C-alpha positions in Angstrom: -54.9 -6.4 -43.6 -51.2 -5.7 -44.3 -49.1 -8.0 -42.1 -45.3 -7.7 -42.5 -45.4 -7.4 -46.3 -41.9 -7.2 -47.8 -42.2 -3.5 -48.5 -43.2 -3.0 -44.8 -39.9 -4.5 -43.5 -36.7 -2.5 -43.1 -33.8 -4.8 -42.0 -31.3 -2.0 -41.7 -33.1 0.9 -40.0 -31.0 3.7 -38.5 -32.1 5.1 -35.1 -30.2 6.6 -32.2 -33.3 7.3 -30.0 -36.6 5.6 -29.3 -38.4 8.3 -31.1 -36.3 7.7 -34.3 -36.9 3.9 -33.9 -40.7 4.4 -33.7 -40.6 6.8 -36.7 -38.6 4.2 -38.7 -41.2 1.6 -38.2 -44.1 4.0 -38.6 -42.8 5.4 -41.8 -43.3 1.9 -43.3 -47.0 2.0 -42.4 -47.3 5.4 -44.0 -45.4 4.4 -47.2 -47.7 1.4 -47.5 -50.8 3.6 -47.3 -52.0 1.9 -44.1 -51.6 5.0 -41.9 -51.1 8.8 -41.9 -48.0 10.7 -40.7 -50.2 11.8 -37.8 -50.4 8.2 -36.6 -46.6 8.0 -36.4 -46.4 11.1 -34.4 -49.2 9.8 -32.1 -47.1 6.7 -31.5 -44.1 8.9 -30.6 -46.4 11.1 -28.3 -47.7 7.9 -26.6 -44.1 6.8 -25.9 -43.2 10.2 -24.5 -46.3 10.4 -22.3 -46.5 6.8 -21.1 -42.9 5.5 -21.4 -41.8 2.1 -22.8 -45.0 0.1 -21.9 -44.9 -1.4 -25.4 -41.5 -3.0 -25.0 -43.1 -6.3 -24.4 -40.2 -8.8 -24.5 -36.5 -8.7 -24.6 -35.3 -6.6 -27.6 -38.9 -6.2 -29.0 -41.1 -3.1 -29.1 -44.6 -2.9 -30.4 -45.5 0.8 -30.6 -49.1 1.8 -31.5 -51.6 4.6 -31.0 -55.4 5.0 -31.3 -57.2 4.1 -34.5 -58.6 7.7 -34.7 -55.0 9.0 -34.9 -54.8 8.1 -38.6 -55.0 4.4 -39.4 -56.6 3.4 -42.8 -56.0 -0.4 -42.6 -55.0 -3.0 -40.1 -51.2 -3.3 -40.5 -47.9 -4.4 -39.0 -44.5 -3.2 -40.1 -41.0 -4.1 -38.9 -37.9 -1.9 -38.5 -34.9 -4.0 -37.5 -32.4 -1.5 -36.0 -28.8 -1.6 -37.1 -27.8 -0.8 -33.5 -30.1 -1.6 -30.5 -31.7 1.4 -28.8 -32.5 1.7 -25.1 -36.2 2.7 -24.6 -35.9 2.8 -20.8 -37.4 -0.6 -20.0 -35.5 -2.3 -17.2 -36.1 -5.8 -18.2 -36.3 -5.7 -22.0 -33.8 -3.1 -23.2 -32.1 -2.6 -25.6 -34.6 -2.9 -28.5 -33.6 -4.4 -31.8 -37.0 -5.1 -33.4 -39.7 -2.5 -33.7 -43.0 -3.8 -34.9 -45.4 -0.9 -35.5 -49.0 -1.8 -35.2 -51.9 0.0 -36.8 -55.4 -1.1 -36.0 -58.5 0.1 -37.8 -60.7 -1.4 -35.0 -60.6 -3.2 -31.7 -61.1 -6.5 -33.6 -58.2 -5.7 -35.9 -56.0 -5.0 -32.9 -56.8 -8.3 -31.3 -56.3 -10.2 -34.7 -52.9 -8.5 -35.3 -51.7 -9.1 -31.8 -52.7 -12.8 -32.0 -50.9 -13.2 -35.4 -47.8 -11.5 -34.2 -47.8 -13.4 -30.8 -48.0 -16.7 -32.6 -44.9 -15.8 -34.6 -43.0 -14.4 -31.7 -43.7 -17.3 -29.3 -41.2 -19.3 -31.3 -37.6 -18.3 -30.3 -36.3 -19.5 -33.7 -38.6 -16.9 -35.4 -37.3 -14.1 -33.1 -33.8 -15.0 -34.0 -34.7 -15.0 -37.7 -36.2 -11.5 -37.3 -33.0 -10.4 -35.6 -30.6 -11.9 -38.1 -32.3 -13.3 -41.2 -32.6 -12.0 -44.7 -35.9 -10.6 -46.2 -36.3 -13.9 -48.1 -35.9 -16.0 -45.0 -38.4 -13.8 -43.1 -40.9 -13.8 -45.9 -40.7 -17.6 -46.0 -41.7 -18.0 -42.3 -44.5 -15.5 -42.8 -45.9 -17.6 -45.7 -45.9 -20.7 -43.4 -48.4 -19.1 -40.9 
């Protein structure tokens, strides 16, 4: 499992559209070897077909697609956007944090969501993801 490893975190991602934001986070999964480019495009296609259902909390998006779309290993990456992007979600726009989730199985999906939910249930952690340095973020990840 690759969960927000330092190389999978981009704290200065550039994106002007939801698709670019999804690709910024997805690129980190690909570069880590956890997923294929096809998985990133499947995440974008899912957004285009279903809308912003994965904008789960204020300023937070969790794009994902199906395992068979090209996931090699359970993984989560983070693209913190330099400028927030509107995904079209009435309650939770604009998005600042894009956590791309790649699950190799249903069990992986549940485990990754549980781990991420525990982190994001603490408002101090959300603030740290929005404003902190890589060292600060890495430190809270080691605590969990």
